[in-house]
C-alpha atoms as an extended CHARMM CRD file, in Angstrom:
* protein
*
       146  EXT
         1         1  MET       CA            192.6810000000      116.7830000000       33.3870000000  PROA      1               0.0000000000
         2         2  ASP       CA            190.9080000000      120.0880000000       33.5800000000  PROA      2               0.0000000000
         3         3  ILE       CA            189.0220000000      121.4540000000       36.1530000000  PROA      3               0.0000000000
         4         4  ASN       CA            185.9800000000      123.4240000000       35.2550000000  PROA      4               0.0000000000
         5         5  PRO       CA            185.2080000000      125.9020000000       37.9050000000  PROA      5               0.0000000000
         6         6  TRP       CA            182.2060000000      125.9170000000       37.2470000000  PROA      6               0.0000000000
         7         7  ILE       CA            181.4860000000      122.7910000000       38.0030000000  PROA      7               0.0000000000
         8         8  VAL       CA            183.3800000000      122.3140000000       40.7100000000  PROA      8               0.0000000000
         9         9  ARG       CA            180.9490000000      125.2390000000       42.0380000000  PROA      9               0.0000000000
        10        10  ASN       CA            177.8740000000      123.6640000000       40.9670000000  PROA      10              0.0000000000
        11        11  VAL       CA            179.1940000000      120.3290000000       43.0580000000  PROA      11              0.0000000000
        12        12  LYS       CA            179.9410000000      122.3680000000       46.0740000000  PROA      12              0.0000000000
        13        13  GLU       CA            176.4870000000      124.4360000000       45.6780000000  PROA      13              0.0000000000
        14        14  GLU       CA            174.9580000000      120.7730000000       45.7590000000  PROA      14              0.0000000000
        15        15  ALA       CA            176.5270000000      119.2380000000       47.9010000000  PROA      15              0.0000000000
        16        16  GLU       CA            175.8560000000      122.4340000000       50.3720000000  PROA      16              0.0000000000
        17        17  GLU       CA            172.1180000000      122.0060000000       49.0710000000  PROA      17              0.0000000000
        18        18  GLU       CA            172.3110000000      118.0530000000       50.3190000000  PROA      18              0.0000000000
        19        19  VAL       CA            173.4050000000      118.9040000000       53.2910000000  PROA      19              0.0000000000
        20        20  GLU       CA            170.7720000000      121.4000000000       53.9330000000  PROA      20              0.0000000000
        21        21  ASP       CA            168.2960000000      119.6730000000       53.3250000000  PROA      21              0.0000000000
        22        22  ASN       CA            169.6370000000      116.2380000000       55.0550000000  PROA      22              0.0000000000
        23        23  ALA       CA            169.7070000000      119.1270000000       58.0200000000  PROA      23              0.0000000000
        24        24  GLU       CA            166.1010000000      120.1900000000       57.0320000000  PROA      24              0.0000000000
        25        25  ALA       CA            164.9440000000      116.5910000000       57.3970000000  PROA      25              0.0000000000
        26        26  THR       CA            166.9610000000      115.8460000000       60.0330000000  PROA      26              0.0000000000
        27        27  GLU       CA            165.2010000000      118.5730000000       61.5530000000  PROA      27              0.0000000000
        28        28  GLU       CA            161.5330000000      117.6840000000       60.2040000000  PROA      28              0.0000000000
        29        29  THR       CA            162.3360000000      114.1050000000       62.0180000000  PROA      29              0.0000000000
        30        30  GLU       CA            163.2670000000      115.8390000000       65.0420000000  PROA      30              0.0000000000
        31        31  GLY       CA            160.1240000000      117.3220000000       65.1750000000  PROA      31              0.0000000000
        32        32  ALA       CA            158.0380000000      114.7550000000       64.1600000000  PROA      32              0.0000000000
        33        33  GLU       CA            159.2680000000      113.0020000000       66.6290000000  PROA      33              0.0000000000
        34        34  GLU       CA            159.2560000000      115.9160000000       69.1260000000  PROA      34              0.0000000000
        35        35  VAL       CA            155.2250000000      116.2650000000       67.7170000000  PROA      35              0.0000000000
        36        36  GLU       CA            154.7670000000      112.2920000000       67.8980000000  PROA      36              0.0000000000
        37        37  GLU       CA            156.6910000000      112.7870000000       71.8160000000  PROA      37              0.0000000000
        38        38  GLU       CA            153.7800000000      115.5330000000       72.6860000000  PROA      38              0.0000000000
        39        39  VAL       CA            151.4510000000      113.4800000000       71.0720000000  PROA      39              0.0000000000
        40        40  ASP       CA            152.5020000000      110.8400000000       73.2160000000  PROA      40              0.0000000000
        41        41  GLU       CA            152.2050000000      112.5700000000       75.9800000000  PROA      41              0.0000000000
        42        42  GLU       CA            148.8930000000      114.3500000000       75.3380000000  PROA      42              0.0000000000
        43        43  VAL       CA            147.7370000000      110.6480000000       75.2450000000  PROA      43              0.0000000000
        44        44  ASP       CA            148.5860000000      109.8440000000       78.1500000000  PROA      44              0.0000000000
        45        45  LEU       CA            147.1120000000      113.0110000000       79.6310000000  PROA      45              0.0000000000
        46        46  MET       CA            143.8420000000      111.9970000000       77.8590000000  PROA      46              0.0000000000
        47        47  ASP       CA            144.2270000000      108.3610000000       79.0750000000  PROA      47              0.0000000000
        48        48  ILE       CA            144.6490000000      110.4520000000       82.7490000000  PROA      48              0.0000000000
        49        49  ASN       CA            142.1260000000      112.6600000000       82.2640000000  PROA      49              0.0000000000
        50        50  ALA       CA            139.5210000000      110.2860000000       80.2460000000  PROA      50              0.0000000000
        51        51  GLY       CA            140.5510000000      108.1540000000       83.5510000000  PROA      51              0.0000000000
        52        52  ALA       CA            139.3060000000      110.7030000000       86.3530000000  PROA      52              0.0000000000
        53        53  VAL       CA            136.4080000000      111.5320000000       84.5130000000  PROA      53              0.0000000000
        54        54  ALA       CA            135.5460000000      107.7880000000       84.1740000000  PROA      54              0.0000000000
        55        55  GLU       CA            136.2320000000      107.6440000000       88.0790000000  PROA      55              0.0000000000
        56        56  GLY       CA            134.4790000000      111.0760000000       88.5320000000  PROA      56              0.0000000000
        57        57  VAL       CA            131.9420000000      109.9140000000       86.7290000000  PROA      57              0.0000000000
        58        58  ASP       CA            130.8790000000      106.2360000000       88.4350000000  PROA      58              0.0000000000
        59        59  ARG       CA            131.3150000000      108.8140000000       91.6860000000  PROA      59              0.0000000000
        60        60  LEU       CA            128.7710000000      110.6660000000       90.4550000000  PROA      60              0.0000000000
        61        61  VAL       CA            126.3190000000      107.7410000000       89.6520000000  PROA      61              0.0000000000
        62        62  GLU       CA            127.3410000000      105.8890000000       92.9060000000  PROA      62              0.0000000000
        63        63  ALA       CA            126.4150000000      109.2110000000       95.0470000000  PROA      63              0.0000000000
        64        64  ILE       CA            122.9900000000      109.4040000000       92.8400000000  PROA      64              0.0000000000
        65        65  ASN       CA            122.2320000000      105.7940000000       93.4710000000  PROA      65              0.0000000000
        66        66  ASN       CA            122.4140000000      106.6970000000       96.6530000000  PROA      66              0.0000000000
        67        67  ALA       CA            120.3450000000      109.6040000000       96.9280000000  PROA      67              0.0000000000
        68        68  VAL       CA            117.6630000000      107.6320000000       94.8470000000  PROA      68              0.0000000000
        69        69  ALA       CA            117.9120000000      104.4720000000       97.4230000000  PROA      69              0.0000000000
        70        70  THR       CA            117.6290000000      107.2850000000      100.3820000000  PROA      70              0.0000000000
        71        71  ILE       CA            115.0620000000      108.9700000000       98.6360000000  PROA      71              0.0000000000
        72        72  GLU       CA            112.8560000000      106.1290000000       98.3310000000  PROA      72              0.0000000000
        73        73  ASP       CA            113.6260000000      104.9930000000      102.1640000000  PROA      73              0.0000000000
        74        74  LEU       CA            112.3140000000      108.2030000000      102.9920000000  PROA      74              0.0000000000
        75        75  ARG       CA            109.0920000000      107.9080000000      100.9410000000  PROA      75              0.0000000000
        76        76  ARG       CA            108.5990000000      105.0370000000      102.4180000000  PROA      76              0.0000000000
        77        77  GLU       CA            108.7940000000      105.9560000000      105.8630000000  PROA      77              0.0000000000
        78        78  ASN       CA            106.7090000000      109.0280000000      105.0610000000  PROA      78              0.0000000000
        79        79  ALA       CA            104.0930000000      106.4270000000      103.9770000000  PROA      79              0.0000000000
        80        80  GLU       CA            104.5480000000      104.4450000000      107.5470000000  PROA      80              0.0000000000
        81        81  LEU       CA            104.4940000000      108.1750000000      109.4020000000  PROA      81              0.0000000000
        82        82  LYS       CA            101.6290000000      109.1490000000      107.8920000000  PROA      82              0.0000000000
        83        83  GLN       CA             99.5220000000      105.7790000000      108.4320000000  PROA      83              0.0000000000
        84        84  GLN       CA            100.2960000000      106.0910000000      112.3130000000  PROA      84              0.0000000000
        85        85  SER       CA             99.6180000000      109.5100000000      112.3220000000  PROA      85              0.0000000000
        86        86  GLN       CA             96.0070000000      108.1980000000      111.1670000000  PROA      86              0.0000000000
        87        87  ALA       CA             95.6340000000      105.8390000000      113.6310000000  PROA      87              0.0000000000
        88        88  LEU       CA             96.9040000000      107.6150000000      116.2730000000  PROA      88              0.0000000000
        89        89  GLN       CA             94.5850000000      110.6550000000      115.0390000000  PROA      89              0.0000000000
        90        90  SER       CA             91.8640000000      108.2500000000      114.9990000000  PROA      90              0.0000000000
        91        91  ASP       CA             93.0900000000      107.0340000000      118.9920000000  PROA      91              0.0000000000
        92        92  ILE       CA             93.0070000000      110.6370000000      119.5290000000  PROA      92              0.0000000000
        93        93  SER       CA             89.1050000000      111.1000000000      118.0750000000  PROA      93              0.0000000000
        94        94  ARG       CA             88.0940000000      108.2830000000      120.5480000000  PROA      94              0.0000000000
        95        95  LEU       CA             89.9140000000      109.0270000000      123.4150000000  PROA      95              0.0000000000
        96        96  GLU       CA             88.4340000000      112.5680000000      123.2550000000  PROA      96              0.0000000000
        97        97  GLU       CA             84.5820000000      111.0630000000      122.6260000000  PROA      97              0.0000000000
        98        98  GLU       CA             85.6880000000      108.8710000000      125.8700000000  PROA      98              0.0000000000
        99        99  ARG       CA             86.1930000000      111.9600000000      128.0010000000  PROA      99              0.0000000000
       100       100  VAL       CA             83.7940000000      113.7550000000      127.0170000000  PROA      100             0.0000000000
       101       101  ALA       CA             81.3610000000      110.8600000000      128.0560000000  PROA      101             0.0000000000
       102       102  LEU       CA             83.1980000000      110.2120000000      131.4240000000  PROA      102             0.0000000000
       103       103  CYS       CA             82.6790000000      114.4390000000      132.1460000000  PROA      103             0.0000000000
       104       104  ASN       CA             79.2430000000      113.6910000000      130.8740000000  PROA      104             0.0000000000
       105       105  GLU       CA             79.0300000000      111.2170000000      133.7670000000  PROA      105             0.0000000000
       106       106  ARG       CA             80.5870000000      112.6760000000      136.2460000000  PROA      106             0.0000000000
       107       107  ASP       CA             78.5670000000      115.7680000000      135.9530000000  PROA      107             0.0000000000
       108       108  ARG       CA             75.5980000000      113.4310000000      136.1130000000  PROA      108             0.0000000000
       109       109  LEU       CA             77.1580000000      111.7140000000      139.5870000000  PROA      109             0.0000000000
       110       110  GLN       CA             78.2170000000      114.8750000000      140.7430000000  PROA      110             0.0000000000
       111       111  ASP       CA             74.4730000000      116.1660000000      140.8010000000  PROA      111             0.0000000000
       112       112  ILE       CA             73.0030000000      112.8460000000      142.0410000000  PROA      112             0.0000000000
       113       113  TYR       CA             75.7980000000      113.6510000000      145.0580000000  PROA      113             0.0000000000
       114       114  ASN       CA             74.6740000000      116.9070000000      145.7240000000  PROA      114             0.0000000000
       115       115  ASP       CA             71.4150000000      115.7910000000      145.9460000000  PROA      115             0.0000000000
       116       116  ASN       CA             72.1790000000      113.2360000000      148.3050000000  PROA      116             0.0000000000
       117       117  MET       CA             73.8500000000      115.8080000000      150.6430000000  PROA      117             0.0000000000
       118       118  LEU       CA             71.5350000000      117.6620000000      150.5870000000  PROA      118             0.0000000000
       119       119  LEU       CA             69.4150000000      114.9730000000      152.1800000000  PROA      119             0.0000000000
       120       120  ILE       CA             72.0920000000      113.9650000000      154.5390000000  PROA      120             0.0000000000
       121       121  ASP       CA             72.6460000000      117.8610000000      155.6090000000  PROA      121             0.0000000000
       122       122  ASN       CA             68.7910000000      117.8540000000      156.7250000000  PROA      122             0.0000000000
       123       123  LYS       CA             68.7290000000      114.7150000000      158.0800000000  PROA      123             0.0000000000
       124       124  SER       CA             68.2370000000      115.4140000000      160.9190000000  PROA      124             0.0000000000
       125       125  GLU       CA             65.7180000000      117.8780000000      160.4410000000  PROA      125             0.0000000000
       126       126  ILE       CA             63.8670000000      115.4210000000      158.4810000000  PROA      126             0.0000000000
       127       127  LEU       CA             64.2940000000      112.9430000000      161.6560000000  PROA      127             0.0000000000
       128       128  ASP       CA             62.8150000000      116.0310000000      163.5490000000  PROA      128             0.0000000000
       129       129  LYS       CA             59.5960000000      116.3340000000      161.5040000000  PROA      129             0.0000000000
       130       130  VAL       CA             59.2200000000      112.4360000000      161.1010000000  PROA      130             0.0000000000
       131       131  GLU       CA             58.9440000000      112.6060000000      165.0300000000  PROA      131             0.0000000000
       132       132  ALA       CA             56.6210000000      115.0690000000      165.4190000000  PROA      132             0.0000000000
       133       133  MET       CA             54.1820000000      113.8550000000      162.6610000000  PROA      133             0.0000000000
       134       134  LEU       CA             54.7390000000      110.1480000000      164.3550000000  PROA      134             0.0000000000
       135       135  GLN       CA             54.1540000000      112.2110000000      168.1600000000  PROA      135             0.0000000000
       136       136  ARG       CA             50.6610000000      114.0020000000      166.3800000000  PROA      136             0.0000000000
       137       137  LEU       CA             49.3290000000      110.5600000000      165.4370000000  PROA      137             0.0000000000
       138       138  ASN       CA             50.1300000000      109.1720000000      168.6490000000  PROA      138             0.0000000000
       139       139  SER       CA             48.6260000000      111.6670000000      170.1950000000  PROA      139             0.0000000000
       140       140  LEU       CA             45.5480000000      111.4570000000      167.9420000000  PROA      140             0.0000000000
       141       141  ASN       CA             45.2440000000      107.6090000000      169.0480000000  PROA      141             0.0000000000
       142       142  PRO       CA             45.7600000000      107.6590000000      172.5310000000  PROA      142             0.0000000000
       143       143  GLU       CA             44.9450000000      103.7850000000      173.2070000000  PROA      143             0.0000000000
       144       144  LYS       CA             48.2350000000      102.6740000000      171.4630000000  PROA      144             0.0000000000
       145       145  ASN       CA             50.1420000000      104.6570000000      173.3440000000  PROA      145             0.0000000000
       146       146  GLU       CA             49.1380000000      102.3670000000      176.3410000000  PROA      146             0.0000000000
């Protein structure tokens, strides 16, 4: 059999091309597998990140709910304190009126006391004057003295 060197060369080149194609296909498959693994890792990371984000959002929602509840409690407490403050202001006004009335009464009683003290201080002098008047009256009517 005659072997044509050109045919051998062509077959050789075809075999080399086939090997190269197979190598490229293998590399592409390996590259695809690597890409697929990277995508899987990224998906896993995204799942982890999504879970972390969801957990963060849940914590944020819980913190907001707690803040809203605290604000509502503080508003309620503020309203109660305003009512208590108004009641205390009313009590203060009433007590101030009573204090003014008591001060006026005290001043009136102090004036009466001072007037009576003058009478008490002058009691002996007044008694002396009354006795002097009685003696003069008795001296005018000598018959009664006997």
